[in-house]
C-alpha positions as CSV (number, residue, x, y, z in Angstrom):
1,M,189.8,214.5,303.4
2,Q,188.4,218.1,303.4
3,Y,190.9,219.1,300.6
4,A,189.9,216.0,298.5
5,H,186.3,216.8,299.0
6,S,186.8,220.4,298.0
7,V,188.7,219.3,294.9
8,S,185.9,216.9,294.0
9,V,183.2,219.6,294.4
10,N,185.2,222.1,292.3
11,S,185.7,219.5,289.7
12,I,182.0,218.7,289.5
13,M,181.2,222.4,289.3
14,K,183.7,223.0,286.6
15,N,182.4,220.1,284.6
16,L,178.9,221.4,285.1
17,L,179.8,224.9,283.9
18,Q,181.6,223.5,280.9
19,F,178.5,221.4,280.1
20,L,176.2,224.4,280.4
21,K,178.4,226.2,277.9
22,K,177.8,223.6,275.3
23,P,175.7,225.1,272.4
24,Y,174.2,221.7,271.5
25,L,172.5,221.6,275.0
26,Y,170.5,224.7,274.2
27,L,170.0,223.6,270.6
28,L,168.5,220.3,272.0
29,L,166.1,222.2,274.3
30,V,165.1,224.7,271.6
31,R,164.6,222.2,268.7
32,Y,162.6,219.8,270.9
33,S,160.4,222.6,272.3
34,L,159.6,223.9,268.7
35,A,159.0,220.4,267.3
36,I,156.8,219.2,270.1
37,T,154.7,222.5,270.0
38,M,154.3,222.3,266.3
39,L,153.1,218.7,266.2
40,P,149.6,219.3,267.6
41,Y,149.0,222.2,265.1
42,A,150.1,220.1,262.2
43,F,147.8,217.2,263.1
44,T,144.8,219.5,263.7
45,K,145.2,220.7,260.1
46,I,145.8,217.3,258.6
47,L,142.7,215.9,260.4
48,R,140.8,219.1,259.5
49,T,139.8,220.0,263.0
50,Q,141.3,223.5,263.4
51,F,139.5,225.8,261.0
52,V,135.9,224.9,261.9
53,L,133.2,227.6,262.2
54,T,130.1,227.4,264.3
55,S,126.6,227.9,262.9
56,S,126.2,231.3,264.5
57,S,129.4,232.5,262.7
58,L,128.0,231.5,259.3
59,L,124.7,233.3,259.9
60,T,126.4,236.7,260.6
61,P,126.4,239.2,257.7
62,L,129.8,239.7,256.1
63,E,129.9,243.4,257.2
64,Q,129.5,242.4,260.8
65,T,131.7,239.4,260.8
66,P,134.9,239.7,262.9
67,G,138.2,239.4,261.2
68,T,139.0,236.3,263.3
69,V,136.0,234.5,261.8
70,L,136.9,235.6,258.2
71,T,140.4,234.3,258.7
72,W,139.1,230.9,259.9
73,A,136.7,230.8,257.0
74,F,139.4,231.6,254.5
75,L,142.0,229.1,255.8
76,G,139.4,226.3,256.1
77,H,137.6,226.9,252.8
78,S,139.7,224.4,250.9
79,P,140.1,221.0,252.6
80,W,143.2,220.0,250.6
81,F,144.9,223.4,251.3
82,E,144.3,222.9,255.0
83,V,145.8,219.5,254.9
84,L,148.8,220.8,252.9
85,L,149.4,223.4,255.6
86,G,149.5,220.7,258.1
87,F,152.2,218.8,256.3
88,F,154.2,222.0,255.9
89,E,154.3,222.1,259.7
90,L,154.6,218.3,260.2
91,I,157.6,217.6,258.0
92,P,159.9,220.3,259.5
93,A,158.8,219.4,263.0
94,L,159.8,215.8,262.4
95,L,163.2,216.9,261.0
96,L,163.9,218.9,264.2
97,F,163.9,215.7,266.3
98,F,167.1,214.5,264.7
99,R,170.4,216.1,265.0
100,R,171.5,215.5,261.4
101,T,168.4,217.2,260.0
102,T,167.8,219.9,262.6
103,F,169.2,222.7,260.4
104,L,167.1,221.6,257.4
105,G,164.0,221.5,259.6
106,A,164.7,224.9,261.0
107,V,165.1,226.4,257.5
108,L,161.9,224.8,256.3
109,M,160.0,225.8,259.5
110,L,161.0,229.5,259.2
111,P,158.5,230.4,256.5
112,V,155.8,228.6,258.5
113,T,156.5,230.3,261.8
114,L,157.0,233.7,260.1
115,N,153.7,233.3,258.2
116,V,151.8,232.4,261.4
117,F,153.4,235.4,263.2
118,L,152.5,237.9,260.5
119,I,148.9,236.5,260.1
120,N,148.3,236.8,263.8
121,Y,149.4,240.4,264.1
122,A,148.3,241.7,260.7
123,L,144.7,240.2,261.0
124,E,144.4,241.1,264.7
125,L,143.8,237.6,266.0
126,W,143.6,236.6,269.6
127,D,146.2,237.7,272.1
128,A,146.9,234.1,273.1
129,T,147.7,233.1,269.6
130,K,149.8,236.2,269.1
131,L,151.9,235.2,272.0
132,I,152.2,231.6,270.8
133,A,153.2,232.7,267.3
134,T,155.8,235.0,268.8
135,V,157.4,232.3,270.9
136,L,157.4,229.8,268.0
137,L,159.2,232.4,265.7
138,I,161.8,233.2,268.4
139,L,162.5,229.4,269.0
140,N,162.9,229.0,265.2
141,L,165.3,232.0,265.0
142,L,167.3,230.7,268.0
143,I,168.0,227.5,266.2
144,L,169.3,229.4,263.2
145,F,171.3,231.7,265.5
146,I,173.0,228.7,267.2
147,E,173.7,227.3,263.7
148,W,175.0,230.7,262.5
149,K,178.1,229.1,260.9
150,K,175.9,227.0,258.6
151,V,173.8,230.0,257.7
152,L,176.8,232.1,256.9
153,G,178.3,229.3,254.8
154,I,175.1,229.1,252.7
155,L,175.0,232.9,252.2
156,K,178.7,232.9,251.1
157,L,177.9,230.1,248.7
158,M,174.9,231.9,247.3
159,L,176.8,235.2,246.9
160,S,180.1,233.9,245.8
161,E,181.4,234.6,242.3
162,T,181.7,231.2,240.7
163,R,182.8,232.8,237.4
164,K,183.8,236.2,236.2
165,L,180.9,238.4,235.3
166,N,181.2,240.3,232.1
167,F,179.1,243.3,231.1
168,I,177.9,243.9,234.6
169,R,177.2,247.6,234.0
170,T,175.2,246.7,230.9
171,E,173.2,244.2,232.9
172,W,172.4,246.8,235.6
173,L,171.4,249.3,232.9
174,I,169.1,246.9,231.1
175,N,167.5,245.6,234.2
176,T,166.9,249.1,235.5
177,L,165.2,250.1,232.2
178,I,163.0,246.9,232.2
179,I,161.9,247.4,235.8
180,T,161.2,251.1,235.2
181,L,159.1,250.3,232.1
182,C,157.1,247.6,234.0
183,V,156.4,249.9,237.0
184,W,155.5,252.8,234.7
185,S,153.1,250.6,232.7
186,F,150.9,249.3,235.5
187,C,151.3,251.7,238.5
188,P,149.4,254.7,237.1
189,G,146.4,252.5,236.2
190,L,146.4,250.9,239.7
191,L,146.7,254.3,241.4
192,N,143.8,255.7,239.4
193,Y,141.8,252.6,240.1
194,S,142.4,253.0,243.9
195,R,141.3,256.7,243.8
196,I,137.8,255.8,242.5
197,N,135.6,257.6,245.1
198,D,132.4,259.4,244.1
199,E,128.9,260.2,245.4
200,L,127.4,257.0,244.1
201,I,130.1,254.4,244.9
202,G,131.7,255.8,248.0
203,D,135.2,255.2,249.3
204,W,135.4,251.5,248.4
205,F,139.2,251.4,248.5
206,N,139.2,252.2,252.2
207,N,136.3,249.7,252.8
208,H,133.5,252.3,253.0
209,P,131.3,251.8,249.9
210,I,127.8,253.1,249.8
211,E,124.7,251.0,250.2
212,W,121.5,252.7,248.8
213,V,118.5,251.6,250.8
214,Q,115.1,252.0,249.2
215,T,112.7,254.0,251.3
216,E,109.8,254.6,248.9
217,E,108.6,253.3,245.5
218,R,105.8,254.9,243.5
219,L,104.2,254.0,240.2
220,N,102.6,257.4,239.1
221,D,100.7,258.3,242.3
222,S,100.4,254.7,243.6
223,L,102.7,253.8,246.5
224,I,104.3,250.4,246.3
225,T,105.6,248.9,249.5
226,N,109.0,247.4,248.8
227,K,111.6,248.5,251.3
228,N,113.8,245.5,250.9
229,L,115.6,246.7,247.8
230,K,119.2,247.8,248.2
231,I,121.4,248.8,245.3
232,Y,125.2,249.1,244.9
233,F,127.2,251.1,242.3
234,N,130.6,249.5,242.1
235,Q,133.9,250.5,240.6
236,L,134.5,250.2,236.8
237,G,130.8,250.5,236.1
238,T,129.5,247.3,237.6
239,Y,126.2,247.2,239.5
240,N,124.2,244.8,241.7
241,E,121.2,244.8,244.0
242,T,119.6,242.7,246.7
243,G,116.0,242.3,247.7
244,G,114.5,242.9,244.2
245,I,111.8,240.8,242.7
246,A,113.4,240.5,239.2
247,V,116.8,239.9,237.6
248,S,119.0,242.9,238.2
249,P,121.3,244.6,235.7
250,Y,125.0,244.0,236.0
251,Q,126.4,247.3,234.6
252,Y,125.6,251.0,234.6
253,Q,126.7,254.0,232.6
254,L,126.5,257.4,234.3
255,D,125.9,260.6,232.3
256,R,126.4,263.5,234.6
257,G,125.6,266.1,232.0
258,N,122.1,264.8,231.3
259,N,121.6,263.4,234.8
260,T,120.8,259.9,233.5
261,I,122.0,256.4,234.4
262,K,121.8,253.6,231.8
263,F,121.4,250.1,233.3
264,I,122.5,247.1,231.2
265,Y,121.6,243.4,231.6
266,Q,124.2,240.8,231.3
267,Y,122.6,238.0,229.3
268,N,120.6,239.8,226.6
269,H,122.4,243.1,226.8
270,Q,119.1,245.0,226.9
271,S,119.1,248.2,228.8
272,F,116.9,251.0,230.2
273,S,117.7,254.6,231.3
274,C,116.7,256.5,234.4
275,N,116.8,260.1,235.3
276,Y,118.5,260.6,238.6
277,K,118.6,263.3,241.3
278,L,121.1,263.2,244.0
279,S,120.7,265.5,247.0
280,G,122.7,264.9,250.1
281,D,121.9,261.4,251.4
282,T,119.0,260.9,249.0
283,L,119.0,259.4,245.6
284,I,115.9,259.5,243.3
285,L,115.6,257.3,240.2
286,E,112.8,257.9,237.7
287,R,111.9,256.1,234.5
288,L,109.1,255.3,232.2
289,V,108.0,251.6,232.4
290,D,105.3,251.7,229.7
291,K,105.8,254.0,226.7
292,E,102.4,253.4,225.2
293,N,100.5,254.0,228.4
294,P,103.0,256.3,230.2
295,K,103.7,255.1,233.7
296,K,106.5,256.7,235.7
297,L,108.3,254.6,238.3
298,T,110.0,256.6,241.0
299,R,112.3,255.1,243.6
300,T,113.8,256.9,246.5
301,F,116.9,255.7,248.3
302,T,118.8,256.7,251.4
303,K,122.6,256.5,251.6
304,R,124.3,254.2,254.1
305,I,128.0,254.2,254.4
306,M,129.1,250.6,255.0
307,N,131.6,249.6,257.6
308,M,131.2,252.9,259.3
309,Q,131.0,252.8,263.1
310,P,127.8,254.6,264.4
311,K,128.5,257.7,266.4
312,I,127.8,257.5,270.1
């Protein structure tokens, strides 16, 4: 009896170990875990309840808005796009529930989980969402790892030579020349564009443009109280301002030799010129506002570098 009992226990243990070695068991656990976890995220997007901002977030100036709020505002800006993202998560999740469509679901889910993973880490979202994104990507990759034979078969099919390739060296030469010409044609211009950084604009490429804040305005000797005006010189000669009482110009032309700035309006293309003086953090603009009865308007501005953390 003891021997029979020992044989029975050994048999059960052996069968259990064999069962635990079955890949489909782990595939079952992984695919159900990924599918069940993705379903709530899919429905929150389809029902448009995920990317919602509070009123306090909308009232915060853009410069002071955290990256998490900007991400939520971007992803929730277009209702149909948010719903589309939900279906991109829902359809692969449903496919993961069925054995026959598991591999297809994992393939379709990979761009989704990889995109969520990259967004969380690149945009510095919350630690909890980073962890969730990492786990979801790992589960997705585990399914493809378990189904490695199918992945390998697809790669072989894609890279197999279905027919003899002629003129392969010529093809390489032509493609190399085309790619080189394309890169040569647009890269220098983009590099020069990214290097725009001067005393009026600031380092806009690294997110540190200059905001010129008006501190004083005089008409001849009369002091005008208007300290709400802020002006911005942008790259490629564009210009805008806030806090003014009139329509602002949209373009400027800088003449460093004569120390003048020409401002141009958008609709009627009329313009006016100012003499400017730039000394350290102070910019002074002067112009005549009435040629028949000469009146000189003088505006003084102080430089503020945007997105610069204050020194403690």
